[in-house]
N, C-alpha and C positions, 0 to 999 in steps of 0.2 A: 539370448540376454533376459534376464529376470524382469518382469513387468514390475515396476514400483509406481505406487499411486501416491498422490498428494496426501491423501488420508494416513498413509503408512509413516509419513515423514514430518507433516505439519506442524506437531506439538514438540519436536525434540529442543526448541529454544524457546518460542513464544507461545505462551500460554492464553493470554488474553490479548487480541488485536486491539489496535488504538482506533477508536471510533468517536467521531463528533456527529451533532445534529447539522442541518444545512444550515440554520442561522447562527452557528457558533461563531464568535469573533475571531480574528487572527490570532488574538491573545490567547483565548481559550484553546484554538487549534496548538499553537506552540506547548500550552501546559499539557496537553494530551501526548504530544510527542515526547516530553521531557518526562513522562511518568516511566518511559520504557527506554533506556537507551540504545537499544537495538533497532528501536523504530526505524524504518525507511520511509513508510507512508501511513498516512490517515485515511480511513473510510469513512465516508460520509454518508448518513442514513437519514432516511425521512420519519415523517410521524409513524409510519406503521412498521419502523425499524428495518426497512428494506434498502439494500445497497442502492445508492444513486450517482456516487461519484468517488473519487481517489484525490488526494492530494500528496504527490511524493515531496519529501523534504525538501528536495532542491528547488520544487516550484513555489514554495511558501518562503524559502530563503529570499528568493528574487523579489518577493512583493514586500518583504519585511526591510531589505537593504537596498532597494533599487536605485538610491541616490548614490550609493557607492560602488555600484557593481557597473564596471564598464559598458556601455550600450551595445557593443558587438559580442558580448556574452550573455546578454538577456535573452532568455528564450521563452519567458512567458506567453501565454497566449491570450490573455484578456487585458482589457484597458485598465489602467491605474486610477483615472479620473471616475468615480462614482459618486453619486448623489447622497450616499450615506457610508456609514463606517463598512468597511470590507467585510464580508463573512464568507463563510467555507463554500457555500454555494456559487459566490461569485468566482472562485479561483479554482474549483475542482474540476478535474478531467473526468472525462465519461468513464463509466465503470468499466474495469478489466479484471476479470474473475476467473476463478477454477472452482471445481467441486471437489469433494473427498476421492470420488471414484475416476476423476481423471489422472491419466499417466503423467509424470514429472516430464516427459517429452512435451506435452501439451503447455505445462506450465512454463517451462524454457522458451516455447516457441512464443508465448506470449510476454514473458519477460523482455526477450530480445528485442521483440517487435515493437515493444511500447517503451523500452528503456527503462526498466523497473527493478529495483533491486528486493520488491516482496509484492505478493498478490494477496488479496483478500480470498478467503474461501468461503463460499455461501451455499445455503441449503437450496431445496427445490423453490422455496418461497423468496429467494433473494435475500434472507437474512443472514447477516455476518456471523459465521460460527468459527471463525479461525482466520490465520494468515499463513503463508509461506513465505518465510523469509529466506534469502540467499545463504545465510549462515546455516540454516537447517539443512540445506541441500549439502554443504560441506561435511557437517556432522554424519548425515545419512551416508555419504561416498565414504568415509573413514569406517563407518560402521560395517558396510557392505564389503569393503577390504578386508577388515579384521575377521569378519565370518568366513571368507573365502581361503584364508590361511590356516 
């Protein structure tokens, strides 16, 4: 079986990952998501532009619509009662990421373990340089099948 790396497939669909700063409001996070309809997660960076967290779209939706979602379906991890307006760092999950030289097997392991549809791709300094979307993996599979025929 051919070894496929993250770097060989990560730009098939998404060319610019969705990124916000830690203090971005939920409104700003939503704006960033809407910038690219294929976005499944937004990556949170600090003042040094290093990855510090991830906000999956489903996590954001739970905070935006908490009064409409039946409580048995709410899975968010943080309290809603905050002393100020909620911002990205309040609802972000710990960073989960891959690097260009990681195998897609490692990417799948993290996606399934963390129940994510995309992962940020970082360099050695933890700067977000791209992302790996589940749709890109479908495109890559199709291309590998076409090459095999």
